[in-house]
C-alpha positions as CSV (number, residue, x, y, z in Angstrom):
1,X,-48.5,48.9,7.5
2,X,-45.2,49.7,6.9
3,X,-44.3,48.0,9.6
4,X,-46.7,45.0,9.3
5,X,-44.8,44.8,5.5
6,X,-41.6,44.3,7.7
7,X,-42.9,41.8,9.6
8,X,-44.2,40.2,7.2
9,X,-41.5,39.8,5.4
10,X,-39.0,39.0,8.6
11,X,-41.3,35.8,9.0
12,X,-41.2,34.9,5.2
13,X,-37.5,34.9,5.4
14,X,-37.6,32.9,8.5
15,X,-39.8,30.5,6.7
16,X,-37.7,30.5,3.4
17,X,-34.1,29.5,5.8
18,X,-36.7,26.7,7.7
19,X,-37.4,25.6,4.5
20,X,-34.0,25.5,3.2
21,X,-32.2,23.6,6.2
22,X,-35.1,21.1,6.5
23,X,-34.6,20.9,2.3
24,X,-30.8,20.4,3.0
25,X,-31.1,17.7,5.6
26,X,-33.3,15.8,3.1
27,X,-31.6,15.8,0.0
28,X,-27.7,17.0,1.0
29,X,-26.0,18.5,-2.0
30,X,-24.4,16.2,-4.3
31,X,-20.7,15.6,-3.4
32,X,-18.0,15.4,-6.0
33,X,-17.1,11.8,-6.6
34,X,-13.8,10.6,-9.3
35,X,-12.9,7.0,-10.6
36,X,-10.5,5.4,-8.9
37,X,-8.1,5.3,-11.2
38,X,-8.4,9.0,-11.9
39,X,-8.4,9.6,-7.5
40,X,-5.6,7.7,-7.3
41,X,-3.5,9.3,-10.2
42,X,-4.7,12.4,-9.0
43,X,-3.6,12.3,-5.2
44,X,-0.1,10.9,-6.7
45,X,0.3,14.1,-8.5
46,X,-1.0,16.5,-6.0
47,X,0.9,14.7,-3.1
48,X,4.0,12.0,-3.6
49,X,7.1,13.1,-4.2
50,X,8.3,10.4,-6.5
51,X,5.1,11.3,-8.4
52,X,5.9,15.1,-9.3
53,X,8.1,17.0,-11.3
54,X,10.9,18.6,-9.1
55,X,13.6,16.7,-8.0
56,X,14.3,16.5,-4.0
57,X,16.9,15.4,-1.0
58,X,15.4,14.9,2.5
59,X,16.0,14.3,5.7
60,X,13.2,11.8,7.2
61,X,14.1,11.2,11.6
62,X,12.4,8.3,12.6
63,X,11.6,8.0,16.8
64,X,10.8,5.4,19.0
65,X,7.4,5.2,20.1
66,X,8.3,4.5,23.8
67,X,11.3,4.1,25.8
68,X,10.3,0.4,26.2
69,X,11.9,0.5,22.1
70,X,15.0,2.5,22.3
71,X,15.8,0.7,19.2
72,X,13.5,2.0,16.8
73,X,15.3,5.4,16.1
74,X,16.8,5.9,12.9
75,X,17.8,8.6,10.0
76,X,16.4,8.4,6.8
77,X,18.1,10.6,3.5
78,X,17.0,10.2,-0.4
79,X,18.5,12.0,-3.1
80,X,16.0,11.8,-5.6
81,X,16.1,13.0,-10.0
82,X,13.8,9.8,-11.5
83,X,12.4,6.3,-10.5
84,X,15.8,5.5,-12.6
85,X,17.9,7.3,-10.1
86,X,18.2,8.2,-6.6
87,X,20.5,7.0,-3.6
88,X,18.8,6.4,0.2
89,X,20.8,6.2,2.8
90,X,20.0,4.5,6.4
91,X,21.2,5.2,9.4
92,X,20.4,3.0,12.4
93,X,21.6,1.1,16.2
94,X,21.3,-2.6,14.4
95,X,21.2,-1.9,10.5
96,X,23.0,0.9,8.1
97,X,22.3,1.1,4.3
98,X,23.7,3.0,1.2
99,X,22.0,2.0,-2.1
100,X,22.4,3.9,-5.5
101,X,19.7,2.9,-8.1
102,X,20.8,3.8,-11.7
103,X,18.4,1.7,-13.7
104,X,19.2,-1.9,-13.3
105,X,22.7,-1.5,-12.1
106,X,22.1,-0.9,-7.9
107,X,25.2,0.3,-5.8
108,X,24.2,-1.5,-1.8
109,X,26.7,-0.9,1.5
110,X,25.2,-2.9,4.6
111,X,26.0,-2.6,7.6
112,X,23.5,-5.4,9.6
113,X,23.0,-8.6,8.6
114,X,18.7,-7.9,8.9
115,X,16.5,-5.3,6.9
116,X,13.9,-4.5,9.4
117,X,10.5,-4.0,8.4
118,X,9.8,-0.8,10.2
119,X,12.9,1.2,8.8
120,X,11.4,-0.4,5.3
121,X,7.8,1.0,5.4
122,X,9.2,4.3,6.0
123,X,11.5,4.4,2.9
124,X,8.8,2.6,0.9
125,X,6.1,5.2,2.0
126,X,8.4,8.2,0.8
127,X,9.1,6.1,-3.0
128,X,5.6,4.7,-3.7
129,X,3.3,5.4,-0.7
130,X,0.4,3.8,-2.4
131,X,1.2,0.3,-2.0
132,X,0.3,-2.2,-4.9
133,X,-0.6,0.8,-7.1
134,X,-0.9,-1.7,-9.8
135,X,-4.1,-3.6,-8.0
136,X,-5.5,-0.7,-6.1
137,X,-5.9,0.9,-9.7
138,X,-8.0,-2.0,-11.7
139,X,-11.0,-2.0,-8.8
140,X,-13.7,-0.7,-10.4
141,X,-16.1,2.4,-8.7
142,X,-16.0,5.8,-7.6
143,X,-14.8,7.6,-4.5
144,X,-16.3,11.3,-3.0
145,X,-13.7,13.9,-3.2
146,X,-14.4,17.3,-0.8
147,X,-13.0,19.1,1.8
148,X,-15.2,16.8,4.4
149,X,-14.7,13.3,2.8
150,X,-12.7,10.7,3.8
151,X,-12.8,7.9,1.5
152,X,-10.9,4.8,0.9
153,X,-10.0,2.4,-1.9
154,X,-9.6,-1.8,-1.2
155,X,-8.3,-4.4,-3.0
156,X,-8.2,-8.5,-2.0
157,X,-7.5,-11.3,-4.4
158,X,-11.0,-13.0,-5.7
159,X,-8.8,-16.2,-4.8
160,X,-8.7,-15.2,-0.7
161,X,-12.0,-16.3,0.0
162,X,-12.1,-17.7,3.2
163,X,-11.5,-21.9,3.4
164,X,-14.6,-23.8,4.9
165,X,-12.8,-25.0,7.6
166,X,-11.2,-21.1,8.3
167,X,-12.2,-19.0,11.1
168,X,-13.0,-15.1,10.5
169,X,-10.7,-13.9,12.9
170,X,-8.2,-16.2,11.3
171,X,-8.3,-15.1,7.4
172,X,-6.5,-17.0,4.7
173,X,-3.2,-16.2,4.1
174,X,-4.4,-15.2,0.5
175,X,-6.4,-12.9,2.3
176,X,-3.7,-11.5,4.5
177,X,-0.7,-11.0,1.5
178,X,-3.5,-10.1,-1.4
179,X,-5.0,-7.1,0.8
180,X,-3.9,-3.3,-0.3
181,X,-5.7,-0.1,0.7
182,X,-5.3,3.7,0.4
183,X,-7.5,6.6,1.9
184,X,-8.3,9.8,0.9
185,X,-8.7,13.0,2.3
186,X,-9.9,16.7,1.2
187,X,-10.9,17.9,-2.8
188,X,-7.9,17.6,-4.2
189,X,-7.7,14.6,-2.8
190,X,-4.3,13.7,-0.9
191,X,-2.9,10.1,0.1
192,X,-4.7,9.9,4.0
193,X,-2.8,6.5,4.6
194,X,-1.4,3.4,2.4
195,X,-1.9,0.0,3.9
196,X,-1.3,-3.5,2.9
197,X,0.0,-7.2,4.9
198,X,3.5,-5.2,5.2
199,X,2.9,-2.2,6.4
200,X,0.3,1.2,7.2
201,X,1.4,4.1,6.7
202,X,-0.6,7.5,7.5
203,X,0.2,11.4,6.6
204,X,-0.5,14.1,8.4
205,X,1.1,17.7,7.9
206,X,0.9,18.4,5.1
207,X,2.4,21.5,3.4
208,X,4.0,22.7,0.1
209,X,6.3,22.1,-2.3
210,X,6.3,23.5,-5.4
211,X,3.3,23.1,-7.0
212,X,2.5,19.7,-4.4
213,X,1.3,18.9,-0.9
214,X,3.3,17.1,1.1
215,X,2.9,15.1,4.3
216,X,5.6,16.1,7.0
217,X,4.7,13.6,9.4
218,X,3.9,9.7,8.6
219,X,3.8,7.4,11.5
220,X,4.2,4.0,10.7
221,X,1.2,1.9,12.8
222,X,3.0,-2.2,13.0
223,X,0.6,-3.7,14.4
224,X,-0.7,-4.3,18.3
225,X,-0.5,0.2,17.9
226,X,2.8,0.1,17.7
227,X,3.1,4.0,16.9
228,X,6.9,4.4,15.2
229,X,6.9,8.5,13.9
230,X,8.6,10.0,11.4
231,X,9.2,13.4,10.7
232,X,10.8,15.3,7.8
233,X,13.2,17.5,8.5
234,X,14.0,19.1,5.3
235,X,12.9,19.2,2.2
236,X,14.5,20.7,-0.5
237,X,14.8,20.6,-4.8
238,X,17.6,18.5,-5.5
239,X,21.3,21.0,-5.7
240,X,23.3,20.8,-8.7
241,X,26.3,19.6,-6.2
242,X,24.4,16.6,-5.2
243,X,23.8,14.9,-8.5
244,X,27.8,12.9,-7.8
245,X,26.3,11.1,-5.0
246,X,23.4,9.8,-7.6
247,X,26.2,7.8,-9.5
248,X,26.6,4.1,-9.1
249,X,30.3,3.0,-9.2
250,X,30.7,-0.3,-8.7
251,X,27.7,-3.4,-9.4
252,X,26.1,-5.1,-6.2
253,X,25.3,-8.3,-7.5
254,X,21.2,-9.6,-6.2
255,X,23.5,-12.1,-3.9
256,X,24.3,-9.5,-2.4
257,X,21.8,-7.1,-1.9
258,X,19.5,-7.2,1.0
259,X,16.1,-8.4,-0.6
260,X,12.6,-9.2,1.3
261,X,10.2,-11.3,-0.9
262,X,6.5,-11.8,0.9
263,X,5.3,-15.8,1.3
264,X,2.1,-17.1,2.1
265,X,1.3,-18.5,5.3
266,X,1.1,-22.5,3.4
267,X,4.6,-21.9,2.2
268,X,5.6,-20.4,5.4
269,X,4.4,-23.3,7.0
270,X,5.9,-26.1,4.5
271,X,9.9,-23.8,5.3
272,X,9.5,-24.4,9.1
273,X,13.1,-26.2,9.5
274,X,13.0,-25.9,13.9
275,X,11.7,-23.9,16.5
276,X,14.9,-23.5,19.1
277,X,14.1,-24.3,23.0
278,X,11.4,-22.2,24.9
279,X,12.3,-20.3,28.1
280,X,10.4,-21.7,31.1
281,X,8.9,-18.5,31.7
282,X,7.8,-18.3,27.6
283,X,6.4,-22.1,28.7
284,X,4.4,-20.7,31.4
285,X,2.5,-18.0,29.8
286,X,-1.2,-20.0,29.2
287,X,-2.5,-18.9,25.4
288,X,-5.8,-19.2,24.0
289,X,-5.7,-20.9,20.6
290,X,-3.6,-20.3,17.9
291,X,-1.7,-16.9,17.5
292,X,-1.8,-15.4,13.8
293,X,2.0,-13.4,13.5
294,X,3.9,-11.3,11.0
295,X,7.2,-13.2,10.8
296,X,10.0,-11.5,8.7
297,X,13.3,-13.3,8.8
298,X,17.2,-13.0,8.1
299,X,18.4,-14.4,4.4
300,X,20.1,-17.5,6.8
301,X,16.2,-18.4,7.9
302,X,16.4,-17.1,10.9
303,X,12.9,-14.8,12.3
304,X,13.9,-11.8,13.2
305,X,11.0,-9.4,13.5
306,X,7.3,-10.3,14.5
307,X,4.1,-8.7,16.0
308,X,0.8,-10.7,16.0
309,X,-1.9,-9.7,13.9
310,X,-5.3,-9.5,15.3
311,X,-7.7,-9.3,12.2
312,X,-11.1,-9.4,13.8
313,X,-11.7,-6.2,15.2
314,X,-14.7,-6.9,17.3
315,X,-13.4,-9.8,19.3
316,X,-11.1,-9.2,22.6
317,X,-7.7,-9.5,21.5
318,X,-5.2,-11.7,24.1
319,X,-3.8,-9.9,26.8
320,X,-0.4,-8.5,26.6
321,X,1.3,-11.3,27.6
322,X,-0.2,-13.4,25.3
323,X,1.2,-11.2,22.5
324,X,4.6,-11.1,23.8
325,X,4.5,-14.8,24.7
326,X,3.7,-15.8,21.1
327,X,6.6,-12.7,20.0
328,X,9.2,-14.4,22.0
329,X,8.3,-17.8,21.0
330,X,8.2,-16.4,16.9
331,X,11.8,-15.1,17.8
332,X,12.8,-18.8,17.7
333,X,11.7,-20.6,15.0
334,X,14.1,-21.2,12.1
335,X,13.1,-21.2,8.3
336,X,14.8,-22.9,5.7
337,X,16.5,-20.4,3.6
338,X,13.7,-18.2,0.4
339,X,16.0,-18.8,-2.4
340,X,14.9,-16.3,-5.6
341,X,17.0,-17.3,-8.1
342,X,19.3,-19.0,-6.2
343,X,20.4,-16.0,-4.6
344,X,19.1,-15.8,-0.3
345,X,16.2,-13.5,0.5
346,X,14.3,-12.3,3.8
347,X,11.0,-13.3,4.4
348,X,8.3,-12.0,5.4
349,X,4.5,-14.0,5.8
350,X,2.2,-14.3,8.2
351,X,2.3,-17.2,10.5
352,X,-0.1,-18.8,12.4
353,X,1.6,-20.1,15.7
354,X,-0.2,-23.4,17.0
């Protein structure tokens, strides 16, 4: 009888385990969620250096993605006290800059006439890891937050609906420039990536800094899967000895600062001035229809940086040769200088290359 009782007991336990397992599959436990705005605010507080309570000093090394892009190597140093008092220092082969912000007073010294996107993306990702923050905060809804969740909040302006004569593979300029997304991971949650028209940065290798969890690896995913990696090699509390470096000693007029503004595809098309003569090699490279590119000009309107955009992920992208030819041709474009309050400004825009 005792043996029989034990056997029945084990059978009952096993049946219970099977039943519970089946029940969890049919009715998985409810996952905790947060309203979008609360998730954003909590993620910033938990994993954004500039939203924490600790002033900091940071060194970030940017490594080139391959031997073909040795120019994409840079060092970035940031001294941060608060949102109105900080200093950024950039060193790269073709561009260097020291910028000190004291409220409305900005002191800026640059070597080189063009501030490239691939560097600015890293600086922006540290200072403001979620792009177009105010727009994303207004997106209604909620996101799941637990150890296994990877959820995103996406914003596109309602006016960005495609016009009747536009194909799905070529989004309207409004849709391209107004797009923004932030993704989260874990239960805290932490910021996993931030994306808009100008940048896509993912965050990895989180480690403690004070009460926060801060990513030590930043991956700048440029179009056509060109991965530029940044690694934080030093992160420490701001020392009192560093405070003098945060004081601006002169005022740089906005007209003398290297600033960049985004314009729509329509406006960029209207500002096109000339297309310089193309090489024979470029003319001989076939192209299948128009190509959508990201372009960035210097303050004179000359295109200095360009990447092909392939918004339709289900369509087969053009060949590498066609992409290279499109970029080479874009680098021959010259636009009218963009003037903001009368000051020449770098321009970035989506551009449909016919």
